[in-house]
C-alpha positions as CSV (number, residue, x, y, z in Angstrom):
1,M,36.5,0.2,-56.2
2,K,33.4,0.1,-54.0
3,S,34.5,-3.2,-52.5
4,L,37.9,-1.6,-51.5
5,R,36.1,1.3,-49.9
6,A,33.8,-1.0,-48.0
7,E,36.7,-3.1,-46.8
8,A,38.6,0.0,-45.7
9,F,35.5,1.2,-43.9
10,G,35.1,-2.1,-42.1
11,I,38.7,-2.1,-41.0
12,A,38.3,1.4,-39.7
13,L,35.2,0.4,-37.6
14,A,37.1,-2.6,-36.2
15,L,40.0,-0.3,-35.2
16,V,37.7,2.1,-33.5
17,A,36.0,-0.8,-31.6
18,A,39.4,-2.1,-30.6
19,V,40.5,1.3,-29.4
20,L,37.3,1.8,-27.4
21,L,37.7,-1.7,-25.9
22,I,41.2,-0.9,-24.7
23,W,40.8,2.7,-23.8
24,K,37.2,2.4,-22.3
25,P,36.3,6.1,-22.3
26,W,33.6,5.4,-19.7
27,D,36.2,4.7,-17.0
28,S,36.8,7.4,-14.4
29,C,37.7,7.3,-10.8
30,N,37.8,10.0,-8.1
31,A,38.5,7.9,-5.1
32,P,41.4,6.4,-3.1
33,D,43.6,4.0,-4.9
34,E,42.1,0.9,-3.2
35,V,38.7,1.8,-4.6
36,C,40.0,2.6,-8.1
37,S,42.1,-0.6,-8.3
38,F,39.1,-2.7,-7.2
39,A,36.7,-1.0,-9.7
40,S,39.2,-1.3,-12.5
41,A,39.7,-5.0,-11.9
42,V,36.0,-5.8,-11.6
43,A,35.3,-3.9,-14.9
44,Q,37.5,-6.3,-16.8
45,Q,34.8,-9.0,-16.6
46,E,32.9,-10.1,-19.7
47,G,29.7,-8.1,-20.2
48,L,31.1,-4.9,-18.7
49,L,32.0,-1.9,-20.8
50,G,33.4,0.4,-18.1
51,Y,33.0,2.0,-14.7
52,Q,32.9,5.2,-12.7
53,A,33.9,5.4,-9.0
54,S,33.9,8.2,-6.4
55,A,34.2,8.3,-2.7
56,G,33.8,10.7,0.3
57,T,34.0,10.4,4.0
58,V,31.4,10.0,6.7
59,E,32.0,11.2,10.2
60,H,29.9,9.5,12.8
61,D,32.0,10.7,15.7
62,A,34.3,13.7,15.8
63,L,36.9,11.7,17.7
64,A,36.8,8.7,15.5
65,K,38.5,8.1,12.2
66,P,36.3,9.2,9.2
67,E,34.8,6.3,7.3
68,L,34.6,5.9,3.5
69,A,31.4,6.2,1.6
70,V,31.8,4.8,-1.9
71,E,29.8,5.1,-5.1
72,L,30.4,2.6,-7.9
73,Q,28.8,2.5,-11.3
74,F,29.3,-0.2,-13.9
75,V,28.2,0.0,-17.5
76,L,26.7,-3.3,-18.7
77,S,26.5,-4.3,-22.3
78,D,22.9,-4.0,-23.5
79,Q,23.6,-7.1,-25.6
80,L,23.1,-9.2,-22.5
81,D,19.8,-11.0,-22.2
82,A,17.8,-10.7,-19.1
83,A,19.1,-13.9,-17.5
84,Q,22.7,-13.0,-18.3
85,A,22.2,-9.5,-16.9
86,G,20.7,-10.8,-13.7
87,A,23.5,-13.3,-13.1
88,L,26.2,-10.6,-13.7
89,A,24.4,-8.1,-11.4
90,E,24.3,-10.7,-8.6
91,Q,27.9,-11.5,-9.1
92,L,28.9,-7.8,-9.1
93,A,26.9,-7.2,-6.0
94,Q,28.6,-10.0,-4.2
95,Q,32.0,-8.7,-5.2
96,V,31.2,-5.2,-4.1
97,Q,29.7,-6.4,-0.8
98,G,32.7,-8.5,0.0
99,K,35.2,-5.7,-0.7
100,A,33.1,-3.2,1.3
101,A,33.2,-5.6,4.3
102,E,36.9,-6.2,3.9
103,L,37.9,-2.5,3.7
104,R,35.1,-1.4,6.2
105,W,33.5,1.0,3.9
106,A,30.7,2.7,5.9
107,R,28.3,2.9,2.9
108,T,28.4,1.7,-0.6
109,E,26.1,2.8,-3.5
110,L,26.2,0.4,-6.5
111,S,24.5,1.3,-9.7
112,L,24.4,-0.7,-13.0
113,V,23.6,1.1,-16.2
114,A,23.1,0.2,-19.9
115,G,22.2,1.8,-23.2
116,T,23.3,5.0,-24.9
117,A,24.2,7.6,-22.4
118,E,23.2,11.3,-22.6
119,Q,25.0,14.1,-20.8
120,M,22.7,15.6,-18.1
121,Q,22.5,19.3,-18.6
122,G,24.3,21.3,-16.0
123,L,25.7,18.2,-14.3
124,D,28.9,16.3,-14.5
125,R,27.2,13.0,-15.0
126,K,25.3,11.0,-17.6
127,S,21.9,9.6,-17.8
128,Y,21.3,6.0,-19.1
129,P,18.1,4.5,-20.4
130,L,18.5,1.7,-17.9
131,E,19.7,1.8,-14.3
132,V,19.3,-0.4,-11.3
133,A,20.8,0.4,-8.0
134,E,21.4,-1.0,-4.5
135,S,23.1,0.3,-1.4
136,F,25.1,-1.7,1.2
137,A,26.0,-0.8,4.8
138,Q,28.0,-2.5,7.5
139,D,26.4,-4.5,10.2
140,V,22.8,-4.5,8.8
141,S,20.8,-7.7,9.1
142,N,19.4,-8.1,5.6
143,E,22.6,-7.3,3.6
144,Q,23.2,-10.9,2.5
145,E,19.9,-10.9,0.6
146,K,20.7,-7.9,-1.5
147,P,22.9,-9.5,-4.3
148,V,20.1,-11.9,-5.1
149,Q,17.6,-9.0,-5.1
150,L,19.7,-6.9,-7.3
151,G,20.1,-9.8,-9.7
152,E,16.3,-10.2,-9.9
153,T,15.9,-6.4,-10.4
154,A,18.5,-6.3,-13.2
155,A,16.8,-9.3,-15.0
156,F,13.5,-7.5,-14.9
157,A,15.0,-4.2,-16.0
158,F,16.8,-5.8,-19.0
159,S,13.6,-7.6,-20.1
160,M,11.8,-4.2,-20.2
161,H,14.8,-2.6,-22.0
162,H,14.8,-5.2,-24.7
163,L,11.0,-4.7,-25.2
164,G,11.8,-1.1,-26.1
165,A,11.1,0.8,-22.9
166,P,12.9,4.1,-23.3
167,E,13.5,4.4,-19.5
168,V,13.9,1.7,-16.9
169,R,14.7,2.4,-13.2
170,N,14.8,-0.8,-11.1
171,Y,11.2,-2.1,-11.3
172,S,9.9,1.1,-13.0
173,A,9.5,1.3,-16.8
174,T,8.2,3.9,-19.1
175,A,6.4,3.2,-22.4
176,N,6.2,5.3,-25.5
177,S,2.6,4.4,-26.2
178,L,-0.4,2.6,-24.9
179,E,0.4,-0.4,-27.1
180,Q,3.9,-0.6,-25.7
181,F,2.4,-0.2,-22.1
182,L,0.4,-3.4,-22.7
183,V,3.5,-5.2,-24.0
184,L,5.5,-4.2,-21.0
185,G,2.6,-5.1,-18.7
186,K,2.2,-8.5,-20.1
187,S,5.8,-9.3,-19.6
188,A,5.8,-7.9,-16.0
189,A,2.7,-10.0,-15.2
190,E,4.4,-13.2,-16.6
191,Q,7.4,-12.5,-14.4
192,L,5.1,-11.8,-11.4
193,S,7.1,-8.6,-10.9
194,P,5.8,-5.7,-8.8
195,A,6.3,-3.3,-11.7
196,E,5.6,0.4,-11.9
197,L,4.6,1.2,-15.5
198,A,3.7,4.5,-17.1
199,V,3.0,5.9,-20.5
200,R,5.3,8.9,-21.4
201,D,3.7,12.3,-21.5
202,S,0.3,11.1,-20.2
203,F,-1.7,10.5,-17.0
204,I,-1.6,6.7,-17.4
205,S,0.2,4.6,-14.8
206,Y,0.2,1.3,-13.0
207,S,1.9,0.7,-9.7
208,P,-0.1,-1.9,-7.7
209,G,2.5,-2.5,-5.0
210,Q,2.2,-6.2,-5.5
211,P,2.9,-8.7,-8.4
212,S,1.6,-7.3,-11.7
213,D,-1.7,-8.6,-13.0
214,Y,-2.4,-8.3,-16.7
215,S,-6.2,-8.1,-16.3
216,E,-5.7,-4.8,-14.4
217,I,-3.4,-3.4,-17.1
218,E,-6.0,-4.3,-19.8
219,L,-8.6,-2.5,-17.7
220,I,-6.5,0.7,-17.9
221,A,-6.2,0.3,-21.7
222,E,-10.0,-0.2,-22.0
223,A,-10.6,3.0,-20.1
224,V,-8.2,5.0,-22.2
225,R,-9.5,3.6,-25.5
226,S,-13.0,4.6,-24.5
227,G,-12.0,8.2,-24.9
228,R,-14.1,9.2,-21.8
229,V,-11.3,9.6,-19.2
230,Q,-8.3,12.0,-19.2
231,S,-6.4,10.2,-16.5
232,V,-6.3,6.6,-15.2
233,R,-4.0,4.9,-12.8
234,I,-3.9,1.9,-10.5
235,T,-2.0,2.1,-7.2
236,G,-1.9,0.0,-4.1
237,S,-5.0,1.8,-3.1
238,G,-7.0,0.8,-6.2
239,L,-8.1,2.3,-9.5
240,E,-8.5,6.1,-9.9
241,M,-10.0,7.7,-13.0
242,T,-10.9,11.3,-13.9
243,V,-13.6,11.9,-16.5
244,H,-12.5,13.8,-19.6
245,E,-13.4,17.5,-19.4
246,M,-15.2,17.3,-22.8
247,E,-17.6,14.7,-21.5
248,P,-21.2,15.9,-20.7
249,A,-22.2,16.4,-17.1
250,G,-23.3,13.2,-15.4
251,R,-21.2,11.0,-17.6
252,A,-19.3,9.8,-14.5
253,K,-22.3,7.7,-13.6
254,D,-22.2,6.0,-17.0
255,I,-18.6,5.1,-16.4
256,Q,-19.4,3.9,-12.9
257,K,-22.1,1.6,-14.4
258,W,-19.5,0.2,-16.9
259,L,-17.1,-0.5,-14.0
260,D,-19.7,-2.1,-11.8
261,Q,-20.8,-4.4,-14.7
262,H,-17.3,-5.1,-15.9
263,E,-16.0,-8.7,-15.6
264,A,-14.4,-9.1,-12.2
265,L,-10.6,-9.0,-12.2
266,N,-8.3,-11.7,-10.8
267,R,-8.3,-9.8,-7.4
268,P,-10.7,-7.3,-5.8
269,M,-10.1,-3.8,-7.2
270,P,-11.7,-0.7,-5.5
271,Y,-12.2,2.3,-7.7
272,R,-12.6,6.1,-7.2
273,L,-14.1,8.0,-10.2
274,F,-13.8,11.8,-10.3
275,S,-15.6,14.2,-12.5
276,H,-13.3,16.5,-14.4
277,D,-13.8,19.3,-11.8
278,Y,-13.7,16.9,-8.9
279,S,-17.2,18.0,-7.8
280,E,-18.4,14.4,-8.0
281,I,-16.7,11.4,-6.5
282,L,-18.1,7.9,-7.1
283,E,-16.7,4.8,-5.5
284,G,-17.2,1.0,-5.8
285,W,-15.5,-2.3,-6.7
286,V,-14.8,-3.3,-10.3
287,G,-17.3,-6.0,-11.2
288,G,-18.8,-5.9,-7.8
289,M,-16.0,-8.2,-6.5
290,K,-15.2,-7.3,-2.9
291,P,-12.4,-8.7,-0.7
292,D,-13.4,-11.5,1.7
293,W,-13.1,-9.3,4.8
294,L,-15.7,-6.9,3.4
295,I,-18.3,-9.6,2.8
296,P,-20.7,-9.8,5.8
297,K,-20.6,-13.0,7.7
298,P,-22.0,-14.2,11.0
299,V,-19.8,-13.0,13.9
300,D,-17.2,-15.5,15.3
301,L,-17.9,-16.4,18.9
302,P,-15.0,-16.8,21.4
303,E,-14.0,-20.5,21.8
304,N,-15.4,-20.7,25.4
305,I,-18.8,-19.3,24.5
306,E,-21.7,-21.6,23.5
307,A,-24.2,-20.1,21.1
308,W,-27.6,-19.2,22.5
309,P,-30.6,-21.3,21.4
310,Q,-32.7,-19.9,18.5
311,D,-36.5,-19.5,18.7
312,P,-38.1,-17.9,15.5
313,A,-41.3,-17.5,17.4
314,A,-39.7,-15.3,20.2
315,S,-40.9,-11.7,20.2
316,M,-38.6,-8.7,19.6
317,C,-37.3,-6.9,22.6
318,A,-39.1,-3.8,23.9
319,A,-37.3,-0.9,25.6
320,D,-38.5,-2.1,29.0
321,D,-37.0,-5.5,28.4
322,L,-33.5,-4.1,28.2
323,Q,-30.9,-2.4,30.4
324,I,-28.3,-0.5,28.4
325,M,-24.8,-0.3,29.8
326,L,-21.4,1.0,28.7
327,G,-18.1,-0.8,28.9
328,S,-15.0,1.1,29.8
329,P,-13.3,2.8,26.9
330,D,-10.0,1.3,25.8
331,A,-7.2,2.5,23.6
332,A,-4.3,1.3,21.4
333,T,-1.9,3.4,19.3
334,G,-4.1,5.7,17.3
335,S,-7.3,3.7,17.9
336,R,-10.1,3.7,20.4
337,Y,-12.6,1.1,21.5
338,M,-15.7,0.8,23.6
339,S,-18.6,-1.7,24.1
340,I,-22.3,-1.1,24.6
341,Y,-24.2,-3.9,26.3
342,A,-28.0,-4.7,26.3
343,K,-29.0,-7.0,29.2
344,N,-32.4,-8.8,29.0
345,I,-34.0,-7.9,32.3
346,S,-37.4,-9.5,31.4
347,A,-38.6,-12.9,32.4
348,H,-38.5,-14.2,28.8
349,A,-36.1,-14.4,25.8
350,C,-36.4,-11.5,23.3
351,A,-34.7,-10.7,20.1
352,L,-32.8,-7.7,18.6
353,R,-31.9,-7.2,14.9
354,S,-30.4,-3.8,14.8
355,Y,-27.6,-1.4,15.4
356,P,-27.7,0.8,18.5
357,Q,-28.8,4.3,17.6
358,I,-26.4,6.7,19.2
359,D,-25.9,10.5,19.7
360,F,-22.6,11.6,21.1
361,L,-23.2,14.5,23.4
362,N,-20.8,17.3,24.4
363,E,-20.6,19.0,27.8
364,A,-23.5,21.3,26.8
365,G,-25.7,18.2,26.1
366,E,-25.7,18.9,22.4
367,P,-24.9,16.1,19.8
368,Q,-21.6,16.3,18.0
369,Q,-22.2,17.3,14.4
370,E,-21.7,15.2,11.3
371,V,-20.6,12.1,13.2
372,Q,-20.8,9.1,10.9
373,L,-21.7,5.7,12.4
374,Q,-20.8,3.1,9.8
375,P,-21.5,-0.6,10.0
376,E,-18.4,-2.5,10.6
377,P,-17.5,-4.4,7.4
378,G,-17.5,-8.1,7.5
379,I,-20.1,-8.6,10.2
380,M,-23.6,-9.6,9.1
381,L,-26.7,-8.0,10.6
382,E,-28.5,-11.0,12.2
383,R,-31.3,-11.6,14.6
384,V,-29.9,-12.3,18.1
385,L,-32.1,-14.0,20.6
386,I,-31.1,-12.9,24.2
387,P,-32.2,-15.3,26.9
388,A,-33.6,-13.9,30.1
389,G,-30.7,-12.5,32.2
390,Q,-28.2,-12.6,29.4
391,T,-26.4,-9.6,27.7
392,A,-25.8,-8.8,24.1
393,I,-22.9,-6.6,22.9
394,S,-22.3,-4.0,20.2
395,T,-18.8,-2.6,19.6
396,L,-17.5,0.8,18.6
397,E,-14.1,1.6,17.1
398,W,-12.7,5.0,16.0
399,N,-9.4,6.7,15.3
400,A,-8.0,9.0,17.9
401,M,-8.8,12.6,17.3
402,S,-6.8,15.7,18.4
403,T,-8.5,17.7,21.1
404,S,-6.0,20.5,21.2
405,L,-7.9,22.8,18.8
406,D,-11.3,21.4,19.6
407,P,-11.6,20.5,23.3
408,D,-15.4,20.0,23.0
409,Q,-15.2,16.2,23.7
410,T,-18.0,13.7,24.1
411,V,-19.0,13.3,27.7
412,A,-22.2,11.2,27.3
413,L,-24.0,8.9,24.9
414,R,-27.7,9.0,24.1
415,I,-28.6,5.5,23.1
416,R,-31.6,3.6,21.7
417,A,-31.2,-0.2,21.4
418,A,-33.3,0.0,18.2
419,K,-34.8,2.8,16.1
420,A,-38.3,2.6,17.6
421,M,-37.2,2.5,21.2
422,A,-36.9,5.3,23.8
423,S,-33.4,6.6,24.4
424,E,-31.4,6.8,27.6
425,T,-28.3,8.8,28.3
426,L,-25.2,7.2,29.8
427,T,-21.8,8.6,30.9
428,P,-18.6,6.7,30.0
429,E,-16.6,5.6,33.0
430,Y,-13.2,4.2,33.8
431,D,-12.5,2.7,37.2
432,G,-15.8,4.2,38.4
433,Q,-14.9,7.7,37.4
434,P,-16.5,9.7,34.5
435,V,-14.2,10.1,31.4
436,S,-14.6,12.0,28.1
437,L,-14.2,10.5,24.7
438,D,-12.2,12.0,21.8
439,I,-15.2,11.8,19.5
440,L,-15.6,15.3,18.0
441,D,-17.6,16.9,15.2
442,G,-17.0,15.0,12.0
443,A,-15.8,11.7,13.6
444,T,-16.2,8.4,11.8
445,I,-17.0,5.4,14.0
446,A,-17.3,1.7,13.0
447,Q,-20.2,0.0,14.8
448,S,-21.1,-3.6,15.0
449,P,-24.7,-4.8,15.2
450,W,-26.0,-6.4,18.4
451,V,-24.4,-9.9,18.7
452,Q,-24.0,-12.5,21.4
453,A,-20.3,-12.0,21.9
454,R,-17.2,-11.1,19.9
455,D,-13.8,-12.7,19.8
456,G,-11.2,-10.4,21.3
457,W,-13.8,-8.3,23.2
458,A,-14.7,-8.7,26.9
459,T,-18.0,-10.2,27.8
460,A,-20.4,-8.0,29.9
461,Q,-19.5,-10.0,33.0
462,D,-15.8,-9.1,32.7
463,A,-16.1,-5.6,31.1
464,L,-18.4,-4.2,33.6
465,K,-16.2,-4.9,36.6
466,P,-14.3,-1.9,37.9
467,S,-10.8,-1.4,36.4
468,S,-11.5,-3.9,33.7
469,P,-11.3,-2.4,30.2
470,N,-11.9,-4.5,27.1
471,A,-9.5,-7.2,26.3
472,A,-6.7,-6.7,23.7
473,R,-8.0,-6.6,20.1
474,P,-7.3,-9.5,17.8
């Protein structure tokens, strides 16, 4: 009796499956016949369970015929493996792209979904655990690359889906737990995918903006398991962590020590560590590993400049040995540049090993407040021996500042070539006329040490000529 019931139940399931296969309750179309016919034909391919299509019009010109904007969604079987899903997605994108070009659809939105759908509350649409999407437009240069890109995205999304990710959107996947986060992260790293991963209902996330690196994902897990942080994330800007509110005051410094002494990752990782009330912010590099451009090195000289001879026995420059001069200020979009020159006017070579000491003065002759002069990263502070009659250079770079609300600009610079020297005050000029600088209270300025010359910056001989601002920056 039981075997008969089981057999009958199996037959019933088979009939239901057959009805669904023929009926395809997923299918719906609210678009012109040409769109519905195309979508229906495409949906007959193996691996597809159904489709939805809709369309509207786009008016670029009131006198021109309205153009069609089409939205297509195809339901993929979640039994496809990652490679099969990727190949099918690329094929579908090529078909849609070809039909859109043939019928001159103005814009086409293609989405591919998989998994068990849920009705979205208050909306006439469903949400799927997996969705990848791409848009196509006419006469756009990179359109031919999009089918391949969608195929790669679909392959990644299905790999995350089959590892149990409850929600996948293009290269973004959500994990149910820290353990699953690690599993997803390892797969993403093996695929060299620029994944965006997060743990559901937590403040744990990973979105590096470049191919995933499993050592970074493991670092997140280490921090979480320590129980000392309440949020941790890695973005394209680096690692950010917030100390748990239950941790004792000062614990942030203990975590900073752990980060500084941690084994270096596969690539430099800056970090920002916040106390739970954000009253304390600590910064550094995980494992002390900095990018190459931040490691101080001797300055590169221009190709046509021969290095000055070195003499360890030469004396350091005195204030009377030097004439300090300003180059003309220069500008590029959002950035400002200016050179300071120190000419050796003595009869013998003398040396400098310092940064110029500078006060930026407003029209009242008072220093701008809270100006930060920061050593330019990547340039080593070295002893530069200036032959008699020759000129050393130090460069300044800063971001443009708005003067509309604070017109109190810098009109003069009070400069000492080194800390122990007397200062002199100089006025910036351009084409022989005094000019002001948009260096205001709170400005941050990158400053190089004294060097013989810098590639991309004018020499003193060129820069001090009238109407000759600094050369274009490299």
